[in-house]
C-alpha positions in Angstrom: 8.5 12.4 18.5 6.7 12.0 15.8 7.6 10.5 12.4 7.2 12.4 8.7 7.5 11.4 5.4 9.7 13.8 3.0 9.6 14.2 -0.7 12.7 16.7 -1.6 13.4 18.3 -4.6 16.7 17.2 -5.6 17.8 20.9 -6.3 17.2 22.2 -2.4 18.4 17.7 -1.1 21.2 20.2 0.7 19.7 22.8 2.1 17.4 20.2 3.7 20.1 18.3 4.8 22.0 21.5 6.0 18.7 22.0 8.1 18.9 18.8 9.5 22.7 18.9 10.4 22.2 22.4 11.9 19.0 20.9 13.9 20.0 16.9 14.5 19.3 16.9 18.7 15.9 17.6 16.9 16.1 15.8 14.2 16.9 11.6 13.3 17.1 11.2 10.0 17.1 7.1 9.0 15.8 5.4 5.6 11.7 3.8 6.0 13.3 0.0 4.7 9.5 -0.7 3.8 9.3 2.2 1.6 13.5 0.5 0.1 11.4 -2.7 -1.5 7.5 -1.2 -2.0 7.7 2.5 -2.4 3.1 2.2 -1.9 3.6 0.0 1.4 2.1 2.1 3.7 -0.4 2.3 0.9 -1.5 -1.0 -0.1 -0.7 -1.2 4.2 -4.2 1.4 5.2 -6.0 -0.3 2.0 -6.0 -3.2 3.3 -6.8 -2.8 7.0 -9.7 -1.0 5.5 -10.7 -4.1 3.8 -9.7 -6.3 6.8 -12.3 -3.3 8.7 -15.2 -3.8 6.5 -14.9 -7.9 6.7 -14.3 -7.5 10.6 -18.0 -4.7 11.2 -19.0 -7.4 7.5 -19.9 -4.7 5.7 -17.9 -6.9 2.9 -18.8 -10.2 2.0 -15.7 -12.7 2.5 -16.5 -15.6 0.4 -15.2 -18.9 0.7 -11.8 -20.5 -1.6 -15.2 -23.1 -2.8 -17.5 -20.2 -3.8 -14.3 -18.9 -5.8 -13.4 -21.7 -7.3 -16.9 -22.0 -7.9 -17.4 -18.5 -9.3 -14.2 -18.5 -11.5 -14.3 -21.5 -13.1 -17.7 -19.6 -14.3 -16.7 -16.9 -14.8 -14.0 -18.8 -17.3 -16.7 -20.8 -18.7 -18.3 -17.4 -19.8 -15.1 -15.7 -21.3 -13.9 -19.0 -23.3 -18.3 -18.9 -25.7 -17.8 -15.7 -25.5 -14.6 -16.0 -27.4 -16.4 -18.1 -29.6 -18.6 -15.3 -31.2 
């Protein structure tokens, strides 16, 4: 069995549901709880998986919390300095 995401135009919904009803031995309809709470769940999941892969294979550097804190501190100092210009 395969799972697909299907978008149906409002004016075609009844025809689609009739088709599903007539094909119920071959089609199962269920709501995806992930999409209920976050309509972009699968796009975000794919992006996160790509980031994890890039960190693991070394094509993207992951910095430490300490390095992040230092860089963000420098960023805010620069931002303040430029705001006073």
